[in-house]
N, C-alpha and C positions, 0 to 999 in steps of 0.2 A: 731513246734515240729520237732525234728531231724528225717530226713528220713521218713517224713509222705508222704501220697499219693501226696501232693502238693510240694514235694521236688524240689527246683529250679524253680517252677512255681509260679510266683508272682502275678498272676491275674486270674480271671475267664476265660479270653480270652486265656491265656497261657494253662490253664488246658483243655479247649475245644480243642485247637489245638493239644495238646499232646495225650489226651485219645481218641479222635475221629480219628485223622489222623496218628499219629506217632507210638503209642504204639502197635497197632495190627499187624504191618507189620513184616514179617519174616526178618531175618538177613542174609545179604550177607557179609561174612567176607573175603574179597578178598586179605588180606595179614596178615598172622600170622606165628608163628613158632611152631605150635603144632606138636606132634609126630604122623606121619602117621601110624607108627607101632602100637601105642597104640590104635588108632581108629580101625585098621584092627583086632587087637586081642580083641577088646572090653574090654580093660584093666580096672581093678578095683584097685584103690589106697589103700594101706594098712592103711594110716592114713592121717590126715589133713595136716601134714607137707609135705608129699610127693606130694600132689596135689597143695599145696598153696605156699610153701616156696622154694622148690627145683628149682634152676635155676632162681629165681626171683631177679634180681639184683636191682630192684627198692627198694624192702624191705631190701636187704643187705646193700645198701648205707645208708638207714635211721638207721639201727641198728648200723652200724659203727659210724655214726655221734653221736648217743646217747651213745656211749662208750661201746657197747657190744663187748666182746672178739671174735676173729675170730673163735675160736673153737665152738662157739654157732651159727655161721653163715654158714660157709662152712667146718668147721673142724670136729673133731672126736666126738663131743657131740652126744647123741642119738636124735632121732626125737622129743621126748617129750620135752627134754631140749631145743632144738632149738625153738620149738613152744612157750614155756614159755618165752624165751628171746624175741621173737617177741611180745608176749602179753604184756610184760613189757614195750616195746617201743611204742606200739600203742597209749596210752593216750597222749604221747608227740608228736604225729604227727598232732595235731590240726592245721588246715589251710593248711596242705599238702594234695594233692589229695589222698594219701594213706589212710587217715582217712575215706574219703568217700568210696573209693573202698573196703576197708576192710569190712566195715559194709554192703555195698550193696551185696558183695559176700557171706557174712554169711546169709543174708536174702534170697537171691536167689542163690543156690537152697535149702539151708538147713532149711529155715524158722526160723533162729535164730535172735532174735531181741535184745538180750543183748549186751551191749557195751563190747568190748574185753579189758581186763586188767589182771593184775596178779591175782586179786580176782576171775575173771570169767573164767580164762584160762582152768582149769581142766575140768569144766563142759562142756564148749564149745568144747574142744578137744575130750572128750569122746563121746558127742552127735554126732558130725560131723563124727568122725571116725567110729562109729557104723553104721551110715547111709551109709557111703561109702562102706560097705560090701554088701549092697543090690544091686540087679541087676538094680534097678532104678537109681543107681548112677555110673554105668559104663560109660566109655567115650562116647559111642554112645547115651546112655540115657541122659547124661548131655547136649549133643548137641541138642537133641530133646526137652528137657525141656527149653532150651534157645531160641527155635523157630528159629534155624539156618537152612537155606536153602542151602547155599554153604559155604564151607571153602576151602581156597587155601593155602596150606602149602608152605614152602620155601625149595627148593631142589637143590642139587649140580648136575651138568651135569653127574657125574659118578654114581649117585644113581640108583639102579635097579628098583625103583618104584613098587616093588612087592606088597607093602602094598596098594598102590593106585589101582592097578589092582584087588586085592582081594576085596576091598571095592566096586569097580565099578560093581562087579558081584552080590552083595547083594542088596536086595530090602530094601531101607532105605528112610526115610523122608528127607534126605539131600544128597548132593553131596560133595565129597572130590576130589579136583583137585590139581595137582602139579604146582609149579611155577619154571620156569627156572632161577636159580640164579648162574651165572658163575663167581662169584668173585674169586674162587680158580683157574680158568683158566686164570686169568688176573694178577696174582701176579708176575709181571715182575721185581719187586724189591727184590725178594727172589729166587735166582738161584737154590738152593737146592730143594726148594718146586716145582718150575716150572719144573725142570728136572724130578722129581719123578712123578708129576702130568701127564706130557706128556707120561711117560712110562705106567701109569695106563690107560690113554685114548687110547693109542696105543693097549694095550692088550684087552681092553673092546670092541673096535670097529673093531678089526682085521685089523687095518690100520697101515702100516709101515710109521712112521712119520720121514721123512728125512729133510723136509723143511717146510716153512710156509704154503704153499698150502696144504700139507698133513695134517697139524694141523687143518686148516679150514675144510677140508673134514671130518676129524674125529669129530670135534665139530658139524658139520651139521648133521652127522649121529645121534648123541645124541639129537640134536634139533628136528629131525624128530621123534625120539623115544618118546620124551616128548609129541609131538603133538598127536601121536598115543595113548598116555596114558591119553589124555584129557586136556593137558596143553593149556591155552590160554593167559597166562601172563608171561612176563619176568621181572626180577628185578635185580638191581645192586646197591651195596653199595660202595660209593666212598667218599673221603673227599671233592673232587671237580671234576668237569668235565673240566680238563685242556687240552682240545683238541688243538693239534698243527698240522700244516701241516707237513707231513712226507715225507721222502725220501725213495723210495722203496728199494734201495740198502742198506741203513743204517738199515732199518727195518728187512730185511732178515738176515743181518749180526748179528744184535742183537739177533734175534731168535736162530740162529745157535749157538751162544755163550751160551745162556741161557739153551738150552736143554742138553748142556754138563756140566751144573752146574757152569758156569763161570760168574763172575760179568760183568755188562755193565754199562756205565756211565749214569748219570741222563738224559741227553738229548736223548740218545738212548732208555732209558726206556719210556720216554714220547712219543717218536715217535711210538714205538711198541704198547703201550697201546692205543694210538689214533687210530692206524690202526685196532686193534682187536675190540675195541668198535664200530667202524664204520661198520665193517663186521658183527658183531653180531646183530647190529641194523637193518642192511639190511635183515638178516634172519628173524627178528621179523616182519618186514614190509611184507615180502614175504608171511608169514603165517597169516597175519592180526591179530597178537597178539597185546595186549596192553603192552607197556614197561614202567617200573617204574625205577626211579633213586632216591635213598636215599642219599642225600648229606649233608655234614656239620658236621659230627662227627669227633672228634679228639680222637682216640682210644688208649687204653692201655698206659695211661699216667704214671701209677705207675709201673716202671720197676721191682721193687722187687716183687710186688704182681702179676705181669704178669708172672714172672718166677715161682712163687709158685702156682698160680691158673689157668693160661691161660687166654684166651680171654673171653669176655662177663661175667665178674665177678663183674662188677660195678665200673670200673675205667676208664670209657670213659666220655667225656664231649662235650660241644658245641665248635666247631671250628670257626675260624674267617677268613677262606680262602676267597679270592675274587672269585666270581662265574660267574658273568655276561658274561665276554668276552669268556670264555671257552664254556659255554652253547651256546652262539650265534654262534660260529664257528662250533660246533658240529651239532647243528640242521640245520644250513645253509648248511653244507656239505651234509646232508641227503636230505634236501628239494630241493637242486639244481638238484638232479636226480629223484625227486618225490619218495623218498624211506623213508620218515619220517613216522613211525608208530604212532598210537595214543599213547600219552605219558603223564605220571603223574610224576611230580618231587616234592619230599618232601624236605622241608627246615627245618633244625634244628636250625638255627640262626634267632630269631625273628626280628632282625634288618634288615634282608634281605627279609622279606615277599614280600614287594612291588617289589624288584628286580626280584624275581622269577616270581611273578604273571605277571608283564609286559613283561618279556621275553617270557612266554608262549603265550601271545597274539600276538607275532610277527609271529607265525607259524600256526595259525588257518586257514588252507586253505583246499580246496578239498570237501567242502560241508558236513563235518563230524561234528556232534553236539558234542561240548566239546572235540575236538580232543586233545588239549594241556591244561593241568590243573596243577594248584598248588595243591598238594595233601593235605590230612588231616594232622592236627597237629600230630606229632609223637614224641615218646620217651620223652624227657624232656618237650615237649610242649603239650602233650595230657592231659591237665588239663583245668580248666574253663577259666583262663585268656588266655592261649595259643590258645584254640579252638575259643574263642570269637575274638581274633585278626586275626586268620586265616579266619574266616567267614567274618569279616569286610573287610579284604584285598580282598578276592575273590569277595565280593559284589561291592567294590569300583573300582577294576581294571579289573573285568571280569563280568561273569554272574553267580550269586549264583545258579540260577535255573538249571544250567548244571552240578553242582558239584556232584561227585559220592559218597560223604558221608564218613562215619567213618569206621574204622577198628580197630582191637585190637592190632596188631603187638605184640602178646603175646605168651608165652610158656605155659600158664595156661588154663585149661579147665573151669576155674571159671571166666574168664575175660570178658565174653560177656556183663556184666553190663556196660561196657564202651560205648556200643552202646546206652543204656538207658541214660547214663550220657550226651552223645552228643545230643540225641534227645530232652531231657528235656531242655537243654540250648538253642538249636536252636528254639524251640517253644516259649521259654520265650523271646528271642531276638525279634522274629517277633511280639509277642504280645505287647511288649514295643513300637515297631514301629507303631502298630495299635493305641494304646492308645495315642501316641504323634501326631497322624495324619500324619505320614510319609508315610504310605501305607494304602490302603482302608480296611475296615472291611468286606472283601469279603471272606467268608470261602471256596468257591469253588476255588477261585484264590490262596489264601495263602495255603489252605489245600492241594491242588494238588501239589504245589511246595514242601511242606514239604514231601509229599509221594514220590515224585521223588528223592529228596535228600537222603532220608532215605533208599530207596529200588529200585525204578524203573529205575533211571539213571544207577545204577551199573548193574542191570540185562540186560539192553540194551547195555551199553557200552562194557561189557565183553562178551556179547552174551551167557549168561547162560540160 
């Protein structure tokens, strides 16, 4: 039966592992894109479209593939029209993870068991929208319903973090922490942006930025401010870690050109980016933060739609950049001076899982459990096949018992069922190993590993 209590659990052993060890645990969602302001304001969404479809490029891609016109996706159609367009698409998403996620998210928190289609769209929309008006469906209540203990948002160094400070003063069942995401401070390929960003940073930190040292001083002031606001994690999104040895004179010259809005050549860009990444990583190590790198996306492929809708609109894909050499040089440069922080690297290209996993194994030093890790499946890979491959790679090339588990990487307050999705799959995989005699039927041994992966490893690793 679809989405029964035994969903994805193919044996009594799998059910015992899930219901006894995995399901009861709180959620630590250490990487997402939720709105801190909406949490601070305890926002209530007007309707199901606003909480479910707005900003969800997974759904947008599926709707475009099904032939839905853009006006019903990101265009001028009203919220109900957009929802009915999605409802029309859903029955045709069979075998896509969206079909599972859609119905898991209707069931929790709305208690809606009906399959979404054109026929059921109106009733489901009205029922969920009515429930969203209740205080029990505000952003904070939704986090509590999902048994969330910690959420870590994604924040630019220029963010004022007022929302985080407000939430930290309230007595809640969960914590909300910022994550340092300096991507905008690293756009050395965009002189106009870089110059404008530097001016903003200068004003915010009351630091005159005349040279590269001044830039680092200003960034570290913001880094300190993030720590004071509860931050314990850094993150960076790059196509690849193309670290190259740099020339100090060339790096300084490139920076001086960029803050004036002038173009610099590709080689100088790579040198400056390598320098900045290294210095920021040293800041992370100094504060004992965990640093994350999301690698492998080829973004904004459709130029026409990028000009129309901007970034993060569903026109990104898996890239095929070479990754190993750059990662090796970057981590080696940090390890050489014993300044390599705990690191999680997320791979978007499934053909490179083993490359990433074995690279992490080269730098597990210092007596730190799980210091270097291949991160959870993300974006195009956070589905059953992608998660299973990632789990198998971590098992074969490292220690699954040290893995810090799943995250949502989502903009939606309804997406916490992805933790359930992962936990059910994990328990089923381990149950299969038990049934095949690959691991012992020792519930203390296997159950404790499941609990660590789903909760305790993350709690310890990030020091929450």
